[in-house]
N, C-alpha and C positions, 0 to 999 in steps of 0.2 A: 776460932782462930783469934789469937791475941795480936792486936796491932797497936803499937805504941810509938810515940815520938820522944826521943831523948831531948834534953835541954839544948845540947849541942846541935842536933838536927833542927830544932825549932829556931835557934839563933841564925843558922845558915839561911833558912827559908825567909826569916824576917829581914835579913840583910838584903835579899833580892825582892822584897815586897810581895811574897807569895805565901799562900797557905800551905802548910806542911801536909803531906800525904804519906803517912808512915807505911811501913811494911812489917809483916809478922816474921819472926825468926824461922818459921816452918814454910814460908812461901818460897817459891822457886825463882831463881834468877838464871839467866843464860850467861855463863862465865867461861871465858877462854882459858885454856891451860896456861897461857902466857902470864896471866894475873898472878899465879902462884910463884912464878920464876923471879919476881922482883924487877922485871923489865919496866922501864918508864918510857913515855908517860902512861898513866892509867886513864882509860876513857870509860865513860858510862853514858848510856842513853836509856830513856824510859818511855815505853809505849804504854797504852792502857793495860792495866792488870786484867787477867781473865782466869777464872777458875782458881787454881792454887798458885798461879804465877804472879810475880810482883810487877812484871812489865820491864824489869831491868835487864840490860845486856851490858856486860862489862868485859873489857879486854885491855891488854897492855901492849905498848909498842906503837909504832907509827901507822901500821897497816891494819885495816879491818878486812878480814877475808870473807868471801862469799861461799867458801867451802861449807857444805851442810854439817860437817863435823867440827867446825871451828868452836862453837859454843857447846858446853855441856851443862845439863841441869844441875844446879847446886842450891841447897837450902841457904837462905840468906844468912842464917846464924854462922855458917862456916866462913863467911867473909871476915869475921872478926879475927880469925887466925890467918887466913890467906892474905888479906890486904886491909888491915884495920883502918887505914887512912881514908878508905872510901865510905865507911859506915856513916860518918856524919852527913854525907850527901844523899843517903838513900831515902830521905823524906821529901826530896824534890819531887814535885808532881809529874804525872805523865806529860810528855812534851818538852821535858828539860834534859839537858846534857851537862856533863862535866869533863874536864881534862885536868889531871893533876900530875905535877912533877915537882921535884925538890925546888922550893922557893917560887912555885908557880901554881896558880889556881885560875881556871877559866870556867865559868858557869853561864849557860845561856839557854834561852828558849828556842826550840826548833819545831815550829808548827807542823812541819812535814811528818813528824812522828805520830801525829794524831789523825792523819788521813787514813781512811779505810783501804 
């Protein structure tokens, strides 16, 4: 599995003083269908990767649903077409979150994502 970090991803991580933790294009992210719709804001959170998963869960809109069908598995490479603006944030390490909207960026650490 090829895991790389783009210059843009490295720069975002450097801005927050953290080491980049890249994802491979064939790794799986949990992505809500709302991401493809263009709805804002776009939210992402990263748990620890396991197996072929990246640890990322990404959704759009204000609400995160607990419906078991809310997230669908998607290869990370497809996010370049679905929502290219999230790709620069995908090297944030496990335990980090982002929220993006036009003219707005919020990135923060959430230690609760690392609890077993």
